[in-house]
C-alpha positions as CSV (number, residue, x, y, z in Angstrom):
1,M,-53.0,-93.2,19.3
2,R,-49.5,-93.3,17.6
3,E,-50.9,-90.6,15.2
4,R,-52.2,-88.3,18.0
5,R,-49.1,-88.2,19.6
6,R,-47.0,-87.8,16.6
7,G,-49.8,-84.5,15.7
8,E,-49.3,-83.3,19.4
9,E,-45.0,-83.2,19.0
10,E,-45.5,-81.2,15.6
11,A,-47.9,-79.1,17.1
12,M,-45.3,-78.5,19.8
13,M,-42.1,-77.8,17.1
14,D,-44.2,-75.5,15.4
15,R,-45.0,-73.6,18.6
16,Y,-41.1,-73.9,19.2
17,R,-40.4,-72.6,15.8
18,Q,-42.6,-69.7,16.1
19,I,-41.3,-68.3,19.2
20,L,-37.6,-68.6,18.3
21,A,-38.9,-66.6,14.7
22,L,-40.4,-63.7,17.0
23,L,-37.1,-63.4,19.0
24,L,-35.2,-63.3,16.0
25,C,-37.9,-60.5,14.4
26,A,-37.7,-58.8,17.7
27,A,-33.9,-59.0,17.5
28,L,-33.9,-57.5,13.9
29,F,-36.4,-55.1,14.7
30,F,-34.7,-53.0,17.3
31,A,-30.8,-53.8,15.0
32,A,-33.2,-51.5,12.4
33,A,-34.3,-49.0,14.8
34,V,-30.6,-47.7,15.9
35,P,-29.2,-45.1,13.3
36,G,-26.9,-45.8,10.7
37,F,-23.8,-43.8,10.3
38,A,-25.1,-40.2,9.1
39,E,-24.6,-39.4,6.0
40,D,-21.9,-36.3,5.2
41,T,-24.0,-33.6,5.1
42,S,-21.8,-31.2,6.6
43,A,-22.3,-27.5,4.4
44,E,-19.9,-26.9,2.0
45,K,-17.1,-24.2,3.1
46,A,-18.2,-20.8,1.5
47,E,-15.5,-19.5,-0.6
48,L,-14.6,-15.7,-0.6
49,P,-15.5,-14.0,-3.8
50,A,-13.1,-15.0,-6.8
51,A,-11.1,-11.7,-7.3
52,E,-12.3,-9.7,-10.8
53,A,-9.1,-9.4,-13.0
54,Q,-7.8,-6.2,-13.0
55,A,-6.2,-4.2,-15.7
56,G,-2.3,-4.6,-15.9
57,S,-1.5,-1.5,-17.8
58,A,-1.1,1.8,-16.3
59,E,-3.2,4.8,-16.6
60,E,-1.8,7.0,-19.6
61,A,-1.0,10.4,-17.7
62,P,-3.8,12.8,-18.5
63,E,-2.6,15.7,-21.1
64,E,-1.3,18.8,-19.3
65,K,-3.4,21.3,-19.0
66,P,-2.0,24.8,-21.0
67,G,-0.6,27.4,-18.4
68,L,-0.7,30.8,-18.2
69,L,3.4,31.1,-19.6
70,D,3.9,30.4,-23.1
71,N,6.8,27.8,-23.3
72,A,7.3,28.6,-27.1
73,A,7.3,32.2,-26.9
74,L,9.5,31.8,-23.7
75,T,12.2,29.8,-25.6
76,G,11.9,32.1,-28.5
77,L,12.7,35.3,-26.3
78,V,16.0,33.6,-24.8
79,E,17.2,32.2,-28.5
80,G,16.1,35.6,-29.8
81,F,18.6,37.5,-27.6
82,L,21.4,34.6,-27.6
83,Q,21.5,34.3,-31.2
84,E,21.7,38.5,-30.9
85,R,24.4,38.4,-28.8
86,G,26.1,35.6,-30.3
87,I,26.0,33.4,-27.3
88,P,26.3,29.4,-27.8
89,T,23.0,28.0,-26.5
90,E,24.8,25.5,-24.8
91,R,26.7,28.3,-22.5
92,V,23.6,29.3,-20.4
93,G,21.0,27.8,-18.3
94,I,17.6,29.3,-17.1
95,G,15.0,28.7,-14.2
96,L,11.7,30.6,-13.9
97,Y,8.8,30.0,-11.5
98,Y,5.5,32.3,-11.5
99,P,3.9,31.5,-8.2
100,E,0.6,33.0,-9.0
101,T,0.3,30.1,-11.3
102,G,2.5,27.4,-9.8
103,E,4.1,27.3,-13.1
104,E,8.1,26.3,-13.8
105,W,9.9,27.1,-17.3
106,F,13.6,26.4,-18.1
107,Y,16.2,26.2,-20.6
108,N,19.1,24.1,-20.4
109,P,17.5,22.9,-16.5
110,D,19.8,19.9,-15.5
111,T,23.4,21.4,-17.1
112,W,25.6,21.6,-14.1
113,F,27.6,24.7,-13.6
114,Y,30.0,25.6,-10.5
115,P,27.8,28.3,-8.8
116,A,30.2,30.1,-7.3
117,S,28.9,32.1,-5.0
118,V,25.4,31.6,-5.2
119,Y,25.7,28.3,-3.2
120,K,25.7,30.6,0.0
121,V,21.8,30.5,-0.6
122,P,21.4,27.3,0.5
123,L,24.1,27.6,3.2
124,M,23.0,30.4,4.7
125,M,19.3,28.9,4.6
126,I,20.7,26.0,6.8
127,L,21.8,28.1,9.1
128,A,18.7,30.3,9.6
129,E,16.7,26.9,9.9
130,R,18.3,26.3,12.5
131,L,17.8,29.1,14.3
132,S,13.6,29.3,13.8
133,A,13.9,25.7,15.0
134,G,15.9,26.6,18.0
135,M,18.4,25.5,17.6
136,I,21.0,28.1,17.8
137,S,19.8,30.9,19.4
138,E,20.0,35.1,18.3
139,D,23.2,35.1,20.2
140,E,25.0,32.5,19.0
141,V,28.7,33.7,17.7
142,I,30.3,32.4,14.7
143,A,33.9,32.9,13.8
144,G,33.8,35.8,16.1
145,L,30.7,37.0,14.4
146,P,27.3,37.5,15.7
147,L,24.4,36.3,13.6
148,D,23.1,39.3,12.0
149,T,26.5,40.6,10.9
150,L,27.5,37.2,9.6
151,F,24.1,37.0,7.5
152,D,25.5,40.7,6.0
153,Y,28.9,39.4,5.0
154,I,27.8,36.6,3.5
155,I,25.0,37.3,1.8
156,V,25.3,41.0,1.1
157,H,28.8,41.3,0.7
158,S,29.7,37.6,-0.4
159,N,32.7,37.2,2.0
160,N,34.2,33.5,1.4
161,D,36.4,33.4,4.4
162,Y,33.3,33.7,6.8
163,A,31.2,31.2,4.2
164,H,33.6,29.0,4.7
165,E,33.5,29.0,8.7
166,V,29.6,28.4,8.3
167,R,30.5,25.2,6.3
168,R,32.8,23.8,8.7
169,F,29.9,25.0,11.5
170,L,27.4,22.9,9.6
171,G,29.6,19.9,10.0
172,G,31.4,20.4,6.6
173,D,30.7,20.2,2.7
174,E,29.6,16.9,2.5
175,A,26.8,17.4,5.4
176,W,25.6,20.6,4.4
177,R,25.3,19.5,1.0
178,E,23.4,17.0,1.8
179,E,21.3,18.8,3.9
180,A,20.2,21.6,1.3
181,K,19.1,18.6,-0.8
182,Q,15.7,18.8,1.0
183,Y,15.4,22.3,-0.6
184,A,15.2,21.8,-4.0
185,G,12.6,18.3,-3.6
186,L,14.5,16.7,-6.5
187,S,15.4,12.8,-6.0
188,D,18.9,11.2,-5.0
189,D,19.2,9.7,-8.7
190,Y,19.3,13.4,-9.9
191,Y,22.4,14.4,-8.6
192,D,25.8,14.6,-10.4
193,P,28.4,13.3,-8.5
194,D,30.1,16.9,-8.8
195,Y,27.4,18.3,-6.3
196,M,29.1,16.5,-3.7
197,D,32.3,16.9,-4.9
198,Y,32.7,20.3,-6.4
199,C,29.3,21.9,-5.1
200,Y,28.4,21.9,-8.9
201,F,24.2,23.5,-9.4
202,T,21.8,23.1,-12.7
203,P,18.8,26.0,-12.9
204,R,16.4,23.6,-12.0
205,Y,18.2,23.1,-8.7
206,I,18.8,26.6,-7.7
207,T,15.2,27.5,-8.5
208,R,13.6,25.2,-6.5
209,V,15.8,26.5,-4.0
210,V,14.6,29.6,-4.3
211,E,11.2,28.5,-4.8
212,T,11.1,27.2,-1.1
213,L,12.6,29.9,0.4
214,Y,10.0,32.4,-1.0
215,S,6.8,30.2,0.1
216,D,8.1,29.7,3.4
217,P,10.5,32.9,4.5
218,E,9.3,32.4,8.2
219,R,11.2,29.1,8.1
220,F,14.7,30.9,7.1
221,P,15.0,34.4,9.1
222,K,17.4,36.7,8.1
223,V,17.9,35.8,4.4
224,L,15.5,37.2,2.4
225,D,16.1,40.5,4.3
226,N,19.8,40.3,3.0
227,M,19.2,39.0,-0.5
228,L,17.3,42.6,-0.8
229,M,20.3,44.3,0.3
230,A,22.5,42.5,-1.7
231,D,24.4,44.1,-5.2
232,P,21.9,47.6,-5.9
233,T,22.0,48.2,-9.6
234,H,24.4,45.1,-10.2
235,Y,23.1,41.9,-11.7
236,F,19.2,41.9,-12.1
237,Q,19.3,45.4,-11.4
238,Q,21.8,46.2,-13.7
239,Q,19.6,47.6,-16.4
240,P,17.6,51.0,-15.7
241,E,14.3,49.2,-16.3
242,M,15.0,47.4,-12.8
243,Y,16.1,50.4,-10.6
244,D,12.7,50.9,-9.2
245,I,11.8,46.7,-8.8
246,K,12.7,45.5,-5.3
247,I,14.7,42.3,-5.8
248,A,15.8,39.8,-3.6
249,Q,19.2,38.5,-5.5
250,K,22.6,36.2,-4.7
251,Y,24.9,36.9,-7.5
252,G,28.3,34.6,-7.9
253,S,31.1,34.8,-10.2
254,Y,34.1,32.8,-10.4
255,I,37.4,31.6,-13.0
256,D,38.1,28.3,-12.3
257,M,41.8,26.6,-12.7
258,Q,41.0,25.6,-16.4
259,N,40.1,29.6,-16.9
260,T,36.4,28.9,-17.2
261,N,34.2,32.0,-16.3
262,W,31.3,31.3,-14.3
263,N,28.7,34.1,-13.7
264,H,25.3,33.2,-12.3
265,T,22.5,35.2,-10.4
266,T,19.4,33.9,-8.5
267,G,16.5,35.8,-7.2
268,I,13.1,37.2,-6.4
269,I,11.6,40.0,-8.4
270,Y,9.1,41.8,-7.0
271,T,7.0,42.8,-9.8
272,P,2.7,43.3,-8.9
273,H,3.2,39.5,-9.4
274,P,6.6,38.3,-8.3
275,F,8.3,35.5,-9.9
276,I,11.7,33.7,-9.3
277,L,14.5,34.0,-11.9
278,T,18.0,32.2,-12.3
279,V,20.3,32.5,-15.2
280,M,23.4,30.4,-14.9
281,T,25.9,31.3,-17.1
282,E,29.4,29.5,-18.9
283,N,32.1,31.8,-20.4
284,V,29.7,34.4,-21.6
285,T,31.2,37.4,-22.7
286,G,29.7,40.7,-20.6
287,Y,27.9,38.6,-18.8
288,E,26.7,41.2,-15.9
289,Y,25.1,42.8,-18.6
290,V,23.9,39.4,-20.0
291,L,22.0,38.7,-16.8
292,G,20.6,42.7,-16.6
293,R,19.1,42.2,-19.5
294,F,17.3,38.7,-18.8
295,A,16.3,40.4,-15.9
296,V,14.4,42.6,-17.9
297,L,12.9,40.4,-20.9
298,F,11.5,38.2,-18.1
299,K,10.2,41.0,-16.0
300,D,8.5,42.7,-19.2
301,Y,7.2,39.3,-20.4
302,I,6.0,39.1,-16.6
303,L,4.4,42.1,-16.9
304,S,2.3,41.3,-20.1
305,L,0.5,38.6,-18.6
306,E,-1.0,41.1,-15.9
307,D,-4.4,40.9,-17.3
308,K,-4.7,37.5,-17.8
309,V,-3.2,36.3,-14.4
310,E,-6.5,37.1,-12.6
311,P,-9.0,36.0,-15.1
312,F,-6.6,32.8,-15.2
313,V,-6.2,32.1,-11.8
314,E,-9.8,32.1,-11.1
315,E,-10.5,29.9,-13.8
316,R,-7.7,27.2,-12.2
317,A,-9.5,28.0,-8.8
318,I,-12.7,27.4,-10.4
319,E,-11.0,23.7,-12.1
320,Q,-8.9,23.1,-8.9
321,A,-12.2,23.1,-7.0
322,Q,-14.2,21.2,-9.3
323,E,-11.4,18.5,-9.5
324,A,-11.0,18.4,-5.4
325,E,-14.9,17.7,-5.7
326,Q,-14.7,15.1,-8.1
327,L,-12.0,13.4,-6.3
328,A,-13.4,13.7,-3.2
329,A,-16.6,12.1,-4.6
330,E,-13.9,9.2,-6.3
331,Q,-12.4,9.3,-3.0
332,A,-15.9,8.5,-1.1
333,A,-16.8,6.1,-4.0
334,A,-13.5,4.4,-3.7
335,E,-13.9,4.2,0.3
336,A,-17.1,3.0,0.0
337,A,-16.3,0.3,-2.5
338,E,-13.6,-0.7,0.1
339,Q,-15.8,-0.7,3.3
340,A,-18.1,-2.9,1.1
341,A,-15.3,-4.9,-0.1
342,R,-14.2,-5.6,3.5
343,A,-18.2,-6.2,4.8
344,E,-18.4,-8.8,2.3
345,A,-15.1,-10.5,3.1
346,E,-16.2,-10.4,6.7
347,R,-19.3,-11.8,5.7
348,Q,-17.6,-14.6,3.8
349,L,-15.2,-15.1,6.6
350,A,-17.9,-15.3,8.8
351,L,-19.9,-18.0,6.7
352,T,-16.3,-19.9,6.4
353,A,-16.0,-19.9,10.4
354,Q,-20.1,-21.1,10.4
355,A,-18.8,-23.7,7.7
356,E,-15.7,-25.1,9.8
357,Q,-17.5,-25.2,13.0
358,Q,-20.7,-26.6,11.9
359,A,-17.9,-29.6,9.9
360,V,-16.6,-29.9,13.6
361,Q,-19.9,-30.4,14.8
362,D,-21.1,-32.7,12.1
363,R,-17.5,-34.7,12.2
364,A,-18.3,-35.2,16.5
365,E,-21.9,-36.2,15.4
366,Q,-21.1,-38.7,12.8
367,E,-18.1,-40.2,15.7
368,R,-21.0,-39.8,18.0
369,A,-23.5,-42.2,15.5
370,A,-20.6,-44.6,14.4
371,K,-19.8,-45.6,18.5
372,H,-24.1,-45.8,19.1
373,L,-23.7,-48.0,15.9
374,M,-20.7,-50.2,16.7
375,Y,-22.2,-50.6,20.4
376,S,-25.9,-51.3,18.6
377,L,-24.2,-53.8,16.4
378,A,-22.6,-55.6,19.5
379,A,-25.8,-55.8,21.4
380,T,-27.9,-56.9,18.4
381,L,-25.2,-59.6,17.8
382,G,-25.4,-60.2,21.4
383,A,-28.7,-61.0,21.2
384,V,-28.6,-62.7,18.0
385,L,-26.0,-65.0,19.6
386,V,-28.1,-65.7,22.7
387,L,-31.2,-66.4,20.4
388,G,-29.4,-68.8,18.6
389,I,-27.9,-71.0,21.8
390,L,-31.8,-70.7,22.9
391,G,-32.8,-71.9,20.0
392,A,-30.3,-74.6,19.9
393,V,-30.8,-75.9,23.2
394,L,-34.7,-75.7,22.3
395,V,-34.1,-78.1,19.6
396,K,-32.0,-80.5,21.0
397,G,-34.2,-80.4,23.7
398,V,-37.2,-81.1,21.5
399,K,-34.8,-83.8,19.3
400,K,-34.4,-85.5,23.0
401,K,-37.5,-85.3,24.0
402,K,-39.0,-87.1,20.7
403,R,-36.0,-89.5,21.0
404,Y,-37.4,-90.3,24.9
405,E,-41.0,-90.5,23.2
406,G,-39.1,-93.3,20.9
407,Y,-38.0,-95.3,23.3
408,R,-41.2,-95.1,25.7
409,R,-43.4,-96.3,22.5
410,R,-41.1,-98.5,21.2
411,F,-41.0,-100.4,25.2
412,E,-44.8,-99.5,25.2
413,E,-45.1,-101.6,21.8
414,E,-42.7,-104.5,23.5
415,L,-44.9,-104.6,26.7
416,R,-48.0,-104.7,24.7
417,Q,-46.9,-107.7,22.4
418,E,-45.8,-110.1,25.5
419,A,-49.0,-109.4,26.7
420,L,-50.8,-110.3,23.5
421,E,-48.1,-113.3,23.4
422,R,-49.1,-114.0,26.8
423,E,-52.8,-114.0,26.3
424,R,-52.5,-116.2,23.1
425,E,-50.5,-118.9,25.6
426,T,-53.2,-119.0,28.1
427,R,-56.3,-119.5,25.5
């Protein structure tokens, strides 16, 4: 009887243990089903392609193509004449421009000379440009003279008084000299202080000024017309070989306080293919003859090129067309490469933005998963705590019941013993 009851108690305890084990398994299964922290699987940010190393050294300047003008021949021509006349080479500066080929040639190009009346060319170009731009009208009167008379007096007859009035009209010497720089196209670093202080010119400067006048005469009305009337049979037209050639020229002649004799001429000599010539001299004896002979020497040289000009120009035009075509192809290729690089950069930027957006989404998902896990862990821990309490209560109840059963068994045993004792006594 006692063994049967002990077996029933043990079977009951086994059932309690099984129930508690099932509850714990359910709690653990529930916790395992909750997603854990998400791994950091955000896409790596796309990197822009690394810039390729570029050559740091500049390209060597391409070798200059031979022109129609023979530099050595021109230098020999000039120095032969100077030696013949006994003129020191440093006393002469020359500028030559050949519009047909766009070539320049210079002798002592950057020596500064006092220009004398040659300065009246850029001076009157400024006034003429204001006329063509509508800043002044044909009816303008300066120092009591209408414009036509003013240009005639200053360019054809080289009147100084009226030139001074034009200088004042244009704002003074500093103002007009600064404005005249534009016609030469030279950098400010080129100019000696004497240019602004004393109006010194170089052969390069005044030749470039006349180039501008020749290339765009409508911009400077009245200037060339009056230069064409200046000094017939003098200066560049001093020699008989030049009498029948049209020349637009301006001379300058001055003896300064140090008794330095400055004499120059600049102009356009209208051979079949015109050319611009500037000759500037310092302390040269017989200067007008020298200026006239230089005009003849350069005229003869330019005329010697007549048979070569058209083939040269045609060949140069073909070369320029080919160069332009090649340049256009290179520019098109460069633009295509630039567009491709820009498109690639935009694509990489888009990938970077997409990666950043994905990273933000991943971080948000991680935060949500972390919160979910925290809530799940809290729920799991709560469930485990509850189950633990229930298990403790069950165990306590079993122990209590077992204790009560022990009390009852002892009491029943005592009753049985008492009954046996009374039975023995009755017998």
